[in-house]
C-alpha positions as CSV (number, residue, x, y, z in Angstrom):
1,M,90.0,78.9,96.7
2,A,88.7,80.1,93.3
3,D,85.5,81.9,94.5
4,R,85.7,85.6,93.7
5,L,84.8,88.3,96.3
6,E,83.7,91.8,95.5
7,L,86.3,94.1,97.1
8,F,85.8,97.6,95.8
9,R,83.4,99.9,93.8
10,G,84.2,103.3,92.4
11,V,83.9,105.7,89.5
12,V,86.4,107.1,87.1
13,H,86.6,110.9,87.5
14,P,88.0,113.4,85.0
15,W,91.1,114.0,87.2
16,H,92.0,110.4,86.7
17,H,92.6,111.2,83.0
18,D,95.9,111.8,81.3
19,H,96.7,113.8,78.2
20,F,95.4,110.8,76.1
21,G,91.9,111.1,77.6
22,H,91.7,107.9,79.6
23,M,92.5,106.8,83.2
24,N,96.2,107.0,83.7
25,V,98.1,103.9,84.9
26,R,99.1,105.6,88.2
27,H,95.5,105.6,89.3
28,Y,95.0,101.9,89.1
29,A,97.6,101.1,91.8
30,P,95.7,102.7,94.7
31,L,92.4,101.1,93.8
32,F,94.0,97.6,93.6
33,D,95.9,98.3,96.8
34,D,92.7,99.3,98.7
35,A,91.0,96.1,97.3
36,C,93.9,94.1,98.9
37,Y,93.1,95.5,102.3
38,H,89.4,94.6,101.9
39,M,90.4,91.1,100.8
40,W,91.5,90.1,104.3
41,T,88.2,91.2,105.9
42,R,86.2,89.5,103.2
43,L,88.1,86.3,103.8
44,G,87.2,86.5,107.5
45,L,90.7,87.6,108.5
46,A,90.6,91.1,109.8
47,Y,93.9,92.8,109.0
48,S,94.1,94.5,112.4
49,A,93.5,91.1,114.1
50,M,96.5,89.5,112.4
51,Q,98.8,92.0,114.1
52,A,97.1,91.7,117.5
53,E,96.7,87.9,117.6
54,H,99.8,86.8,115.7
55,G,102.2,89.7,115.8
56,V,102.4,89.8,112.0
57,H,100.8,91.6,109.1
58,T,101.3,91.4,105.4
59,V,103.2,93.6,103.0
60,T,102.9,93.6,99.2
61,A,106.1,92.1,97.8
62,E,105.0,92.1,94.1
63,A,102.2,93.5,92.1
64,K,101.8,92.9,88.3
65,T,99.1,94.9,86.6
66,R,97.8,94.2,83.1
67,F,95.9,97.0,81.3
68,L,93.3,95.5,79.0
69,R,90.8,98.2,78.0
70,E,90.7,102.0,78.5
71,L,88.5,103.6,81.2
72,T,87.1,107.1,80.9
73,A,85.3,109.6,83.1
74,G,82.0,108.3,84.3
75,D,82.8,104.6,84.0
76,L,81.7,102.7,87.1
77,I,84.2,100.0,88.2
78,V,84.1,97.0,90.5
79,I,87.2,95.1,91.7
80,D,86.9,91.5,92.7
81,G,89.5,89.0,93.8
82,A,90.4,85.5,94.7
83,V,93.1,83.7,96.5
84,A,95.4,82.3,93.8
85,R,98.1,80.6,95.9
86,I,98.9,79.8,99.5
87,G,102.6,79.4,100.4
88,T,104.6,79.1,103.6
89,K,105.3,82.8,104.1
90,S,103.1,84.3,101.5
91,C,99.9,84.1,99.5
92,A,98.8,85.5,96.1
93,F,95.6,87.2,95.1
94,H,94.3,87.6,91.6
95,L,92.3,90.9,91.3
96,R,90.1,92.0,88.4
97,M,88.9,95.5,87.6
98,C,85.7,95.3,85.6
99,H,83.1,97.7,84.3
100,A,80.2,97.6,86.7
101,D,77.6,98.1,83.9
102,T,79.0,95.8,81.2
103,G,81.1,93.3,83.1
104,A,84.0,94.0,80.7
105,E,87.4,93.3,82.2
106,H,89.6,96.4,82.1
107,A,92.6,95.4,84.2
108,T,94.0,92.7,86.3
109,C,96.5,92.7,89.2
110,D,98.3,89.7,90.6
111,V,99.6,90.5,94.1
112,V,102.0,88.6,96.3
113,E,101.4,89.3,100.0
114,V,104.3,88.3,102.3
115,F,103.7,87.9,106.1
116,F,105.9,90.3,107.9
117,D,107.1,90.6,111.5
118,P,107.3,94.4,112.3
119,A,109.6,93.7,115.4
120,T,112.3,92.0,113.3
121,R,111.5,93.8,110.0
122,R,111.7,90.4,108.2
123,S,109.3,88.0,106.5
124,A,107.6,85.5,108.9
125,P,105.8,82.2,108.6
126,M,102.1,82.4,107.8
127,P,100.2,81.6,111.0
128,E,98.6,78.2,110.8
129,S,95.1,79.6,111.7
130,V,95.4,82.1,108.8
131,R,96.5,79.3,106.4
132,A,93.6,77.2,107.4
133,R,91.2,80.1,106.9
134,L,92.6,80.9,103.5
135,A,92.3,77.2,102.5
136,Q,88.6,77.2,103.4
137,G,87.8,79.8,100.8
138,P,85.8,83.1,101.0
139,V,83.3,84.2,103.5
140,H,80.1,85.4,101.7
141,G,77.6,87.9,103.1
């Protein structure tokens, strides 16, 4: 479960800056959110297939971001992630945003994804096949 998967690459643009001259905190959330969508595919669990095959999808119930180092325009970033916990109705991911050139860690985000039944608008048990796939670890390649 601890293997890390690359989920996202990007660049910090000048419009990401705030009046202090570094990337504003509001720009981290969409990058980490996009990485969560990619996590499912990288784990071999296409997000669209969960809805079609099991009648559920996931929703983010909690996201805790730690800001460790500033990022400025021109910095190249990479986000990787790992499954941190598998529960009965949820799982947790640990995501890291690192500088692509130096490897320095700039931010982390711990996300809890809850399985959700859109018909009932309530949380739902994690499908057993999804649990088994999460427990196997990441798909490389």
